[in-house]
VMD Tcl script that builds the backbone (N, CA, C; Angstrom):
set m [mol new atoms 201]
animate dup $m
set s [atomselect $m all]
$s set {name element resname resid chain x y z} {
  {N N MET 1 A -104.005 131.571 76.716}
  {CA C MET 1 A -103.956 131.761 78.142}
  {C C MET 1 A -104.271 133.197 78.534}
  {N N PHE 2 A -103.587 134.123 77.903}
  {CA C PHE 2 A -103.753 135.506 78.317}
  {C C PHE 2 A -104.997 136.143 77.695}
  {N N GLN 3 A -105.644 135.415 76.794}
  {CA C GLN 3 A -106.908 135.909 76.260}
  {C C GLN 3 A -107.987 135.891 77.336}
  {N N ALA 4 A -107.744 135.151 78.409}
  {CA C ALA 4 A -108.708 135.049 79.498}
  {C C ALA 4 A -108.674 136.256 80.429}
  {N N PHE 5 A -107.723 137.137 80.263}
  {CA C PHE 5 A -107.618 138.309 81.120}
  {C C PHE 5 A -108.910 139.094 81.057}
  {N N PRO 6 A -109.458 139.539 82.131}
  {CA C PRO 6 A -108.929 139.666 83.484}
  {C C PRO 6 A -109.314 138.520 84.427}
  {N N ASP 7 A -109.760 137.396 83.896}
  {CA C ASP 7 A -110.129 136.250 84.731}
  {C C ASP 7 A -108.849 135.552 85.207}
  {N N LEU 8 A -108.304 136.023 86.326}
  {CA C LEU 8 A -107.016 135.533 86.816}
  {C C LEU 8 A -107.060 134.064 87.216}
  {N N ASP 9 A -108.185 133.612 87.747}
  {CA C ASP 9 A -108.284 132.194 88.106}
  {C C ASP 9 A -108.188 131.316 86.859}
  {N N ARG 10 A -108.878 131.709 85.803}
  {CA C ARG 10 A -108.799 130.949 84.547}
  {C C ARG 10 A -107.386 130.987 83.979}
  {N N MET 11 A -106.752 132.146 84.044}
  {CA C MET 11 A -105.376 132.262 83.556}
  {C C MET 11 A -104.450 131.325 84.330}
  {N N ARG 12 A -104.591 131.277 85.639}
  {CA C ARG 12 A -103.768 130.379 86.461}
  {C C ARG 12 A -103.990 128.914 86.072}
  {N N ARG 13 A -105.281 128.543 85.892}
  {CA C ARG 13 A -105.586 127.157 85.492}
  {C C ARG 13 A -104.944 126.825 84.144}
  {N N GLU 14 A -105.083 127.724 83.188}
  {CA C GLU 14 A -104.523 127.470 81.858}
  {C C GLU 14 A -103.008 127.418 81.894}
  {N N LEU 15 A -102.392 128.290 82.670}
  {CA C LEU 15 A -100.931 128.233 82.797}
  {C C LEU 15 A -100.500 126.923 83.433}
  {N N ARG 16 A -101.217 126.489 84.449}
  {CA C ARG 16 A -100.883 125.231 85.113}
  {C C ARG 16 A -101.110 124.048 84.176}
  {N N ASP 17 A -102.254 124.035 83.506}
  {CA C ASP 17 A -102.616 122.890 82.672}
  {C C ASP 17 A -101.867 122.864 81.344}
  {N N GLU 18 A -101.810 123.990 80.653}
  {CA C GLU 18 A -101.176 124.042 79.330}
  {C C GLU 18 A -99.727 124.523 79.404}
  {N N GLY 19 A -99.472 125.452 80.285}
  {CA C GLY 19 A -98.142 126.048 80.372}
  {C C GLY 19 A -97.074 125.058 80.799}
  {N N VAL 20 A -97.406 124.182 81.726}
  {CA C VAL 20 A -96.434 123.195 82.206}
  {C C VAL 20 A -96.051 122.245 81.074}
  {N N ALA 21 A -97.038 121.790 80.310}
  {CA C ALA 21 A -96.751 120.896 79.183}
  {C C ALA 21 A -95.923 121.619 78.116}
  {N N TYR 22 A -96.255 122.877 77.866}
  {CA C TYR 22 A -95.503 123.669 76.885}
  {C C TYR 22 A -94.044 123.819 77.313}
  {N N MET 23 A -93.816 124.128 78.574}
  {CA C MET 23 A -92.447 124.288 79.067}
  {C C MET 23 A -91.691 122.960 79.031}
  {N N ALA 24 A -92.381 121.857 79.274}
  {CA C ALA 24 A -91.737 120.545 79.177}
  {C C ALA 24 A -91.281 120.288 77.741}
  {N N THR 25 A -92.094 120.682 76.778}
  {CA C THR 25 A -91.719 120.535 75.363}
  {C C THR 25 A -90.510 121.400 75.038}
  {N N ILE 26 A -90.517 122.652 75.484}
  {CA C ILE 26 A -89.386 123.557 75.246}
  {C C ILE 26 A -88.123 123.000 75.896}
  {N N ASN 27 A -88.231 122.506 77.116}
  {CA C ASN 27 A -87.067 121.933 77.806}
  {C C ASN 27 A -86.521 120.729 77.059}
  {N N ALA 28 A -87.398 119.879 76.539}
  {CA C ALA 28 A -86.948 118.708 75.784}
  {C C ALA 28 A -86.214 119.135 74.516}
  {N N LEU 29 A -86.731 120.148 73.839}
  {CA C LEU 29 A -86.068 120.646 72.631}
  {C C LEU 29 A -84.688 121.213 72.940}
  {N N THR 30 A -84.592 121.994 73.998}
  {CA C THR 30 A -83.295 122.578 74.336}
  {C C THR 30 A -82.331 121.525 74.856}
  {N N ASP 31 A -82.829 120.553 75.601}
  {CA C ASP 31 A -81.949 119.468 76.056}
  {C C ASP 31 A -81.366 118.716 74.875}
  {N N ASP 32 A -82.164 118.547 73.833}
  {CA C ASP 32 A -81.721 117.810 72.650}
  {C C ASP 32 A -80.723 118.617 71.823}
  {N N ALA 33 A -80.929 119.920 71.714}
  {CA C ALA 33 A -80.116 120.741 70.819}
  {C C ALA 33 A -79.015 121.535 71.515}
  {N N ALA 34 A -79.067 121.633 72.829}
  {CA C ALA 34 A -78.123 122.479 73.552}
  {C C ALA 34 A -76.708 121.910 73.514}
  {N N ARG 35 A -75.767 122.806 73.459}
  {CA C ARG 35 A -74.352 122.450 73.508}
  {C C ARG 35 A -73.694 123.335 74.568}
  {N N PRO 36 A -72.659 122.863 75.216}
  {CA C PRO 36 A -71.995 123.707 76.220}
  {C C PRO 36 A -71.403 124.960 75.574}
  {N N TRP 37 A -71.386 126.043 76.301}
  {CA C TRP 37 A -70.851 127.286 75.748}
  {C C TRP 37 A -69.376 127.132 75.406}
  {N N THR 38 A -68.691 126.227 76.083}
  {CA C THR 38 A -67.269 126.025 75.798}
  {C C THR 38 A -67.041 125.319 74.470}
  {N N ALA 39 A -68.107 124.779 73.873}
  {CA C ALA 39 A -67.982 124.130 72.570}
  {C C ALA 39 A -68.019 125.138 71.420}
  {N N HIS 40 A -68.302 126.387 71.735}
  {CA C HIS 40 A -68.330 127.423 70.701}
  {C C HIS 40 A -66.927 127.608 70.137}
  {N N PRO 41 A -66.809 127.871 68.832}
  {CA C PRO 41 A -65.480 128.028 68.223}
  {C C PRO 41 A -64.620 129.130 68.835}
  {N N SER 42 A -65.214 130.041 69.591}
  {CA C SER 42 A -64.429 131.111 70.210}
  {C C SER 42 A -63.569 130.615 71.355}
  {N N PHE 43 A -63.754 129.376 71.768}
  {CA C PHE 43 A -63.011 128.828 72.896}
  {C C PHE 43 A -62.104 127.712 72.424}
  {N N GLY 44 A -61.174 127.350 73.255}
  {CA C GLY 44 A -60.267 126.263 72.916}
  {C C GLY 44 A -59.135 126.737 72.030}
  {N N ASP 45 A -58.779 125.939 71.046}
  {CA C ASP 45 A -57.660 126.263 70.171}
  {C C ASP 45 A -58.035 127.226 69.056}
  {N N GLU 46 A -59.287 127.575 68.964}
  {CA C GLU 46 A -59.738 128.486 67.920}
  {C C GLU 46 A -59.305 129.910 68.258}
  {N N PRO 47 A -59.148 130.756 67.248}
  {CA C PRO 47 A -58.807 132.162 67.516}
  {C C PRO 47 A -59.905 132.850 68.317}
  {N N GLN 48 A -59.499 133.755 69.166}
  {CA C GLN 48 A -60.443 134.525 69.970}
  {C C GLN 48 A -60.977 135.700 69.150}
  {N N PRO 49 A -62.215 136.109 69.404}
  {CA C PRO 49 A -62.743 137.293 68.723}
  {C C PRO 49 A -61.903 138.521 69.069}
  {N N ALA 50 A -61.851 139.461 68.142}
  {CA C ALA 50 A -61.108 140.694 68.385}
  {C C ALA 50 A -61.644 141.382 69.630}
  {N N GLY 51 A -60.759 141.806 70.481}
  {CA C GLY 51 A -61.149 142.522 71.690}
  {C C GLY 51 A -61.584 141.625 72.831}
  {N N ALA 52 A -61.468 140.318 72.652}
  {CA C ALA 52 A -61.880 139.411 73.727}
  {C C ALA 52 A -60.911 139.535 74.893}
  {N N GLY 53 A -61.419 139.251 76.062}
  {CA C GLY 53 A -60.583 139.315 77.258}
  {C C GLY 53 A -61.134 140.299 78.251}
  {N N SER 54 A -60.529 140.353 79.413}
  {CA C SER 54 A -61.068 141.176 80.490}
  {C C SER 54 A -60.948 142.671 80.218}
  {N N GLY 55 A -60.110 143.079 79.281}
  {CA C GLY 55 A -59.954 144.507 79.004}
  {C C GLY 55 A -60.850 145.019 77.901}
  {N N PHE 56 A -61.827 144.209 77.449}
  {CA C PHE 56 A -62.661 144.624 76.324}
  {C C PHE 56 A -63.371 145.942 76.578}
  {N N ARG 57 A -63.705 146.207 77.830}
  {CA C ARG 57 A -64.476 147.423 78.129}
  {C C ARG 57 A -63.716 148.696 77.811}
  {N N PHE 58 A -62.399 148.608 77.782}
  {CA C PHE 58 A -61.631 149.818 77.503}
  {C C PHE 58 A -61.734 150.236 76.043}
  {N N GLY 59 A -62.267 149.374 75.208}
  {CA C GLY 59 A -62.507 149.725 73.816}
  {C C GLY 59 A -63.770 150.556 73.616}
  {N N TYR 60 A -64.535 150.740 74.694}
  {CA C TYR 60 A -65.764 151.500 74.631}
  {C C TYR 60 A -65.648 152.694 75.574}
  {N N PRO 61 A -65.436 153.888 75.034}
  {CA C PRO 61 A -65.171 155.045 75.881}
  {C C PRO 61 A -66.254 155.304 76.931}
  {N N ASP 62 A -67.515 155.113 76.609}
  {CA C ASP 62 A -68.567 155.411 77.566}
  {C C ASP 62 A -68.722 154.323 78.627}
  {N N PHE 63 A -68.168 153.151 78.379}
  {CA C PHE 63 A -68.318 152.035 79.303}
  {C C PHE 63 A -67.609 152.335 80.622}
  {N N GLU 64 A -66.477 152.998 80.548}
  {CA C GLU 64 A -65.696 153.311 81.762}
  {C C GLU 64 A -66.483 154.210 82.711}
  {N N ASN 65 A -67.348 155.048 82.143}
  {CA C ASN 65 A -68.085 156.006 82.957}
  {C C ASN 65 A -69.433 155.471 83.416}
  {N N ALA 66 A -69.746 154.234 83.047}
  {CA C ALA 66 A -71.032 153.670 83.438}
  {C C ALA 66 A -71.069 153.446 84.941}
  {N N PRO 67 A -72.256 153.605 85.520}
  {CA C PRO 67 A -72.354 153.415 86.991}
  {C C PRO 67 A -72.067 152.007 87.422}
}
mol reanalyze $m
mol bondsrecalc $m
mol representation Tube
mol addrep $m
């Protein structure tokens, strides 16, 4: 697709024609393999990672001074 640069019209056509099908394939793969984030072992009855929780930022001295 991007090999067509600087032909922007050709790039748009290729993205529309090939890109949409590619994204549909990626979406199907992720739909098949995706799991909810709450299914991760860090949640539920499993032990929490060290430093987990709303106060984690206090473990990083420079984080407090971030804008």
